[in-house]
N, CA, C and O atoms as a Tinker XYZ file with bonds, in Angstrom:
   264  protein
     1  N      0.842000   -1.163000    0.000000    73     2
     2  CA     0.000000    0.000000    0.000000    64     1     3
     3  C      0.896000    1.238000    0.000000    63     2     4     5
     4  O      1.778000    1.366000    0.849000    81     3
     5  N      0.679000    2.126000   -0.926000    73     3     6
     6  CA     1.482000    3.340000   -1.033000    64     5     7
     7  C      0.681000    4.523000   -0.515000    63     6     8     9
     8  O     -0.369000    4.860000   -1.062000    81     7
     9  N      1.176000    5.145000    0.535000    73     7    10
    10  CA     0.513000    6.324000    1.093000    64     9    11
    11  C      1.277000    7.559000    0.686000    63    10    12    13
    12  O      2.506000    7.552000    0.620000    81    11
    13  N      0.544000    8.614000    0.414000    73    11    14
    14  CA     1.177000    9.881000    0.066000    64    13    15
    15  C      1.864000   10.451000    1.307000    63    14    16    17
    16  O      1.255000   10.554000    2.372000    81    15
    17  N      3.116000   10.813000    1.161000    73    15    18
    18  CA     3.882000   11.386000    2.265000    64    17    19
    19  C      3.934000   12.889000    2.050000    63    18    20    21
    20  O      4.462000   13.361000    1.043000    81    19
    21  N      3.379000   13.646000    3.010000    73    19    22
    22  CA     3.345000   15.096000    2.902000    64    21    23
    23  C      4.308000   15.711000    3.892000    63    22    24    25
    24  O      4.543000   15.141000    4.957000    81    23
    25  N      4.879000   16.879000    3.562000    73    23    26
    26  CA     5.827000   17.530000    4.467000    64    25    27
    27  C      5.161000   17.996000    5.757000    63    26    28    29
    28  O      3.959000   18.258000    5.796000    81    27
    29  N      5.959000   18.093000    6.799000    73    27    30
    30  CA     5.511000   18.613000    8.095000    64    29    31
    31  C      6.474000   19.708000    8.520000    63    30    32    33
    32  O      7.552000   19.842000    7.942000    81    31
    33  N      6.100000   20.493000    9.523000    73    31    34
    34  CA     6.943000   21.558000   10.062000    64    33    35
    35  C      7.278000   21.230000   11.510000    63    34    36    37
    36  O      6.474000   20.628000   12.221000    81    35
    37  N      8.468000   21.628000   11.941000    73    35    38
    38  CA     8.869000   21.485000   13.336000    64    37    39
    39  C      8.791000   22.852000   13.978000    63    38    40    41
    40  O      9.234000   23.842000   13.395000    81    39
    41  N      8.231000   22.916000   15.178000    73    39    42
    42  CA     8.053000   24.184000   15.874000    64    41    43
    43  C      9.015000   24.243000   17.046000    63    42    44    45
    44  O      8.908000   23.445000   17.977000    81    43
    45  N      9.961000   25.188000   17.010000    73    43    46
    46  CA    10.936000   25.365000   18.092000    64    45    47
    47  C     10.189000   25.779000   19.355000    63    46    48    49
    48  O      9.346000   26.675000   19.304000    81    47
    49  N     10.483000   25.145000   20.481000    73    47    50
    50  CA     9.728000   25.436000   21.695000    64    49    51
    51  C     10.087000   26.742000   22.381000    63    50    52    53
    52  O      9.413000   27.131000   23.335000    81    51
    53  N     11.130000   27.434000   21.927000    73    51    54
    54  CA    11.553000   28.654000   22.606000    64    53    55
    55  C     12.467000   28.325000   23.761000    63    54    56    57
    56  O     13.123000   27.283000   23.760000    81    55
    57  N     12.519000   29.205000   24.753000    73    55    58
    58  CA    13.455000   29.028000   25.856000    64    57    59
    59  C     12.908000   28.185000   27.004000    63    58    60    61
    60  O     13.684000   27.601000   27.761000    81    59
    61  N     11.603000   28.114000   27.143000    73    59    62
    62  CA    11.024000   27.337000   28.235000    64    61    63
    63  C     11.050000   25.845000   27.895000    63    62    64    65
    64  O     10.868000   25.477000   26.734000    81    63
    65  N     11.275000   24.985000   28.889000    73    63    66
    66  CA    11.165000   23.550000   28.615000    64    65    67
    67  C      9.719000   23.233000   28.221000    63    66    68    69
    68  O      8.785000   23.522000   28.968000    81    67
    69  N      9.555000   22.655000   27.078000    73    67    70
    70  CA     8.223000   22.341000   26.582000    64    69    71
    71  C      8.315000   21.237000   25.548000    63    70    72    73
    72  O      9.383000   20.663000   25.335000    81    71
    73  N      7.223000   20.947000   24.924000    73    71    74
    74  CA     7.153000   19.925000   23.899000    64    73    75
    75  C      7.516000   20.510000   22.545000    63    74    76    77
    76  O      7.121000   21.632000   22.230000    81    75
    77  N      8.260000   19.767000   21.743000    73    75    78
    78  CA     8.509000   20.168000   20.363000    64    77    79
    79  C      7.384000   19.554000   19.532000    63    78    80    81
    80  O      7.213000   18.336000   19.494000    81    79
    81  N      6.638000   20.405000   18.883000    73    79    82
    82  CA     5.464000   19.948000   18.137000    64    81    83
    83  C      5.786000   19.772000   16.670000    63    82    84    85
    84  O      6.593000   20.508000   16.102000    81    83
    85  N      5.146000   18.791000   16.065000    73    83    86
    86  CA     5.224000   18.552000   14.625000    64    85    87
    87  C      3.847000   18.902000   14.076000    63    86    88    89
    88  O      2.830000   18.378000   14.531000    81    87
    89  N      3.831000   19.793000   13.096000    73    87    90
    90  CA     2.525000   20.221000   12.575000    64    89    91
    91  C      2.476000   20.109000   11.057000    63    90    92    93
    92  O      3.498000   20.137000   10.371000    81    91
    93  N      1.257000   19.980000   10.564000    73    91    94
    94  CA     1.003000   19.961000    9.129000    64    93    95
    95  C     -0.210000   20.840000    8.891000    63    94    96    97
    96  O     -1.264000   20.646000    9.496000    81    95
    97  N     -0.050000   21.803000    8.008000    73    95    98
    98  CA    -1.142000   22.722000    7.678000    64    97    99
    99  C     -1.693000   23.411000    8.926000    63    98   100   101
   100  O     -2.896000   23.655000    9.026000    81    99
   101  N     -0.805000   23.725000    9.885000    73    99   102
   102  CA    -1.201000   24.433000   11.096000    64   101   103
   103  C     -1.804000   23.563000   12.181000    63   102   104   105
   104  O     -2.161000   24.074000   13.242000    81   103
   105  N     -1.927000   22.264000   11.948000    73   103   106
   106  CA    -2.499000   21.345000   12.932000    64   105   107
   107  C     -1.421000   20.421000   13.489000    63   106   108   109
   108  O     -0.632000   19.850000   12.736000    81   107
   109  N     -1.393000   20.279000   14.810000    73   107   110
   110  CA    -0.409000   19.402000   15.436000    64   109   111
   111  C     -0.695000   17.960000   15.047000    63   110   112   113
   112  O     -1.820000   17.483000   15.199000    81   111
   113  N      0.333000   17.259000   14.541000    73   111   114
   114  CA     0.165000   15.866000   14.140000    64   113   115
   115  C      0.971000   14.901000   15.006000    63   114   116   117
   116  O      0.680000   13.705000   15.045000    81   115
   117  N      1.987000   15.424000   15.702000    73   115   118
   118  CA     2.839000   14.572000   16.534000    64   117   119
   119  C      3.650000   15.453000   17.476000    63   118   120   121
   120  O      3.647000   16.678000   17.355000    81   119
   121  N      4.339000   14.817000   18.412000    73   119   122
   122  CA     5.288000   15.511000   19.291000    64   121   123
   123  C      6.596000   14.726000   19.272000    63   122   124   125
   124  O      6.613000   13.523000   19.009000    81   123
   125  N      7.682000   15.424000   19.554000    73   123   126
   126  CA     9.005000   14.793000   19.614000    64   125   127
   127  C      9.240000   14.318000   21.044000    63   126   128   129
   128  O      9.071000   15.102000   21.978000    81   127
   129  N      9.624000   13.059000   21.243000    73   127   130
   130  CA     9.907000   12.576000   22.596000    64   129   131
   131  C     11.069000   13.364000   23.221000    63   130   132   133
   132  O     11.996000   13.766000   22.519000    81   131
   133  N     11.015000   13.576000   24.516000    73   131   134
   134  CA    12.031000   14.360000   25.222000    64   133   135
   135  C     13.441000   13.829000   24.974000    63   134   136   137
   136  O     14.387000   14.615000   24.910000    81   135
   137  N     13.598000   12.538000   24.835000    73   135   138
   138  CA    14.922000   11.953000   24.612000    64   137   139
   139  C     15.528000   12.385000   23.278000    63   138   140   141
   140  O     16.735000   12.246000   23.081000    81   139
   141  N     14.716000   12.905000   22.363000    73   139   142
   142  CA    15.195000   13.324000   21.039000    64   141   143
   143  C     15.255000   14.837000   20.875000    63   142   144   145
   144  O     15.618000   15.328000   19.805000    81   143
   145  N     14.904000   15.584000   21.923000    73   143   146
   146  CA    14.873000   17.054000   21.822000    64   145   147
   147  C     16.206000   17.640000   21.379000    63   146   148   149
   148  O     16.229000   18.500000   20.499000    81   147
   149  N     17.309000   17.203000   21.960000    73   147   150
   150  CA    18.604000   17.795000   21.629000    64   149   151
   151  C     18.909000   17.653000   20.140000    63   150   152   153
   152  O     19.330000   18.614000   19.495000    81   151
   153  N     18.699000   16.466000   19.600000    73   151   154
   154  CA    18.991000   16.237000   18.175000    64   153   155
   155  C     18.101000   17.102000   17.291000    63   154   156   157
   156  O     18.573000   17.666000   16.304000    81   155
   157  N     16.823000   17.214000   17.632000    73   155   158
   158  CA    15.893000   18.000000   16.817000    64   157   159
   159  C     16.216000   19.493000   16.924000    63   158   160   161
   160  O     16.203000   20.197000   15.914000    81   159
   161  N     16.502000   19.980000   18.117000    73   159   162
   162  CA    16.855000   21.397000   18.270000    64   161   163
   163  C     18.147000   21.723000   17.522000    63   162   164   165
   164  O     18.282000   22.813000   16.966000    81   163
   165  N     19.086000   20.796000   17.506000    73   163   166
   166  CA    20.319000   21.004000   16.749000    64   165   167
   167  C     20.013000   21.156000   15.263000    63   166   168   169
   168  O     20.593000   22.012000   14.596000    81   167
   169  N     19.102000   20.331000   14.737000    73   167   170
   170  CA    18.706000   20.466000   13.323000    64   169   171
   171  C     18.035000   21.804000   13.066000    63   170   172   173
   172  O     18.361000   22.488000   12.096000    81   171
   173  N     17.101000   22.180000   13.928000    73   171   174
   174  CA    16.362000   23.435000   13.742000    64   173   175
   175  C     17.325000   24.621000   13.774000    63   174   176   177
   176  O     17.222000   25.529000   12.950000    81   175
   177  N     18.258000   24.612000   14.725000    73   175   178
   178  CA    19.184000   25.734000   14.904000    64   177   179
   179  C     20.355000   25.733000   13.921000    63   178   180   181
   180  O     21.125000   26.693000   13.887000    81   179
   181  N     20.502000   24.677000   13.124000    73   179   182
   182  CA    21.655000   24.558000   12.227000    64   181   183
   183  C     21.659000   25.593000   11.104000    63   182   184   185
   184  O     22.719000   25.925000   10.575000    81   183
   185  N     20.490000   26.103000   10.739000    73   183   186
   186  CA    20.407000   27.039000    9.630000    64   185   187
   187  C     20.380000   26.359000    8.269000    63   186   188   189
   188  O     20.274000   27.030000    7.242000    81   187
   189  N     20.475000   25.030000    8.251000    73   187   190
   190  CA    20.423000   24.304000    6.987000    64   189   191
   191  C     19.001000   24.307000    6.438000    63   190   192   193
   192  O     18.032000   24.354000    7.196000    81   191
   193  N     18.886000   24.256000    5.120000    73   191   194
   194  CA    17.583000   24.154000    4.460000    64   193   195
   195  C     17.176000   22.683000    4.508000    63   194   196   197
   196  O     17.709000   21.865000    3.757000    81   195
   197  N     16.238000   22.347000    5.384000    73   195   198
   198  CA    15.843000   20.953000    5.589000    64   197   199
   199  C     14.363000   20.761000    5.289000    63   198   200   201
   200  O     13.556000   21.672000    5.475000    81   199
   201  N     14.021000   19.583000    4.830000    73   199   202
   202  CA    12.632000   19.181000    4.658000    64   201   203
   203  C     12.360000   18.063000    5.644000    63   202   204   205
   204  O     13.199000   17.182000    5.836000    81   203
   205  N     11.191000   18.091000    6.270000    73   203   206
   206  CA    10.802000   17.080000    7.254000    64   205   207
   207  C      9.491000   16.446000    6.803000    63   206   208   209
   208  O      8.634000   17.108000    6.218000    81   207
   209  N      9.352000   15.151000    7.087000    73   207   210
   210  CA     8.091000   14.472000    6.816000    64   209   211
   211  C      7.930000   13.335000    7.817000    63   210   212   213
   212  O      8.911000   12.833000    8.365000    81   211
   213  N      6.697000   12.940000    8.048000    73   211   214
   214  CA     6.429000   11.776000    8.878000    64   213   215
   215  C      6.230000   10.595000    7.946000    63   214   216   217
   216  O      5.459000   10.672000    6.990000    81   215
   217  N      6.921000    9.511000    8.225000    73   215   218
   218  CA     6.793000    8.306000    7.411000    64   217   219
   219  C      6.721000    7.121000    8.352000    63   218   220   221
   220  O      7.672000    6.844000    9.084000    81   219
   221  N      5.605000    6.424000    8.337000    73   219   222
   222  CA     5.389000    5.272000    9.221000    64   221   223
   223  C      5.645000    5.624000   10.683000    63   222   224   225
   224  O      6.234000    4.837000   11.423000    81   223
   225  N      5.197000    6.819000   11.099000    73   223   226
   226  CA     5.320000    7.234000   12.485000    64   225   227
   227  C      6.690000    7.757000   12.888000    63   226   228   229
   228  O      6.924000    8.026000   14.066000    81   227
   229  N      7.585000    7.902000   11.942000    73   227   230
   230  CA     8.931000    8.401000   12.232000    64   229   231
   231  C      9.177000    9.697000   11.480000    63   230   232   233
   232  O      8.692000    9.892000   10.366000    81   231
   233  N      9.941000   10.577000   12.113000    73   231   234
   234  CA    10.324000   11.827000   11.476000    64   233   235
   235  C     11.509000   11.558000   10.552000    63   234   236   237
   236  O     12.539000   11.038000   10.983000    81   235
   237  N     11.354000   11.915000    9.287000    73   235   238
   238  CA    12.422000   11.758000    8.303000    64   237   239
   239  C     12.826000   13.155000    7.855000    63   238   240   241
   240  O     11.982000   13.940000    7.423000    81   239
   241  N     14.113000   13.466000    7.958000    73   239   242
   242  CA    14.628000   14.784000    7.592000    64   241   243
   243  C     15.647000   14.622000    6.471000    63   242   244   245
   244  O     16.545000   13.784000    6.543000    81   243
   245  N     15.489000   15.448000    5.428000    73   243   246
   246  CA    16.443000   15.453000    4.318000    64   245   247
   247  C     16.861000   16.881000    4.043000    63   246   248   249
   248  O     16.129000   17.826000    4.335000    81   247
   249  N     18.044000   17.026000    3.480000    73   247   250
   250  CA    18.519000   18.364000    3.112000    64   249   251
   251  C     17.833000   18.783000    1.826000    63   250   252   253
   252  O     17.773000   18.019000    0.863000    81   251
   253  N     17.317000   20.004000    1.819000    73   251   254
   254  CA    16.626000   20.535000    0.660000    64   253   255
   255  C     17.631000   20.710000   -0.480000    63   254   256   257
   256  O     18.720000   21.242000   -0.266000    81   255
   257  N     17.272000   20.263000   -1.697000    73   255   258
   258  CA    18.182000   20.437000   -2.834000    64   257   259
   259  C     18.470000   21.902000   -3.092000    63   258   260   261
   260  O     17.586000   22.748000   -2.955000    81   259
   261  N     19.719000   22.209000   -3.470000    73   259   262
   262  CA    20.082000   23.606000   -3.713000    64   261   263
   263  C     19.834000   24.031000   -5.129000    63   262   264
   264  O     20.092000   25.182000   -5.482000    81   263
């Protein structure tokens, strides 16, 4: 079965300890587990042009083509 994979956005939580939300079209679709916050914040803060998508319940991140 082939499901269409659509892009999602990651929302930086700011300075307060909070949940990192994954959203699509302005609606929250998932949250990042606390054990993965450091890795996700590093990606967000890297300044790299990245694309994110959810695939089979996992966050998949690729570098945007230049």
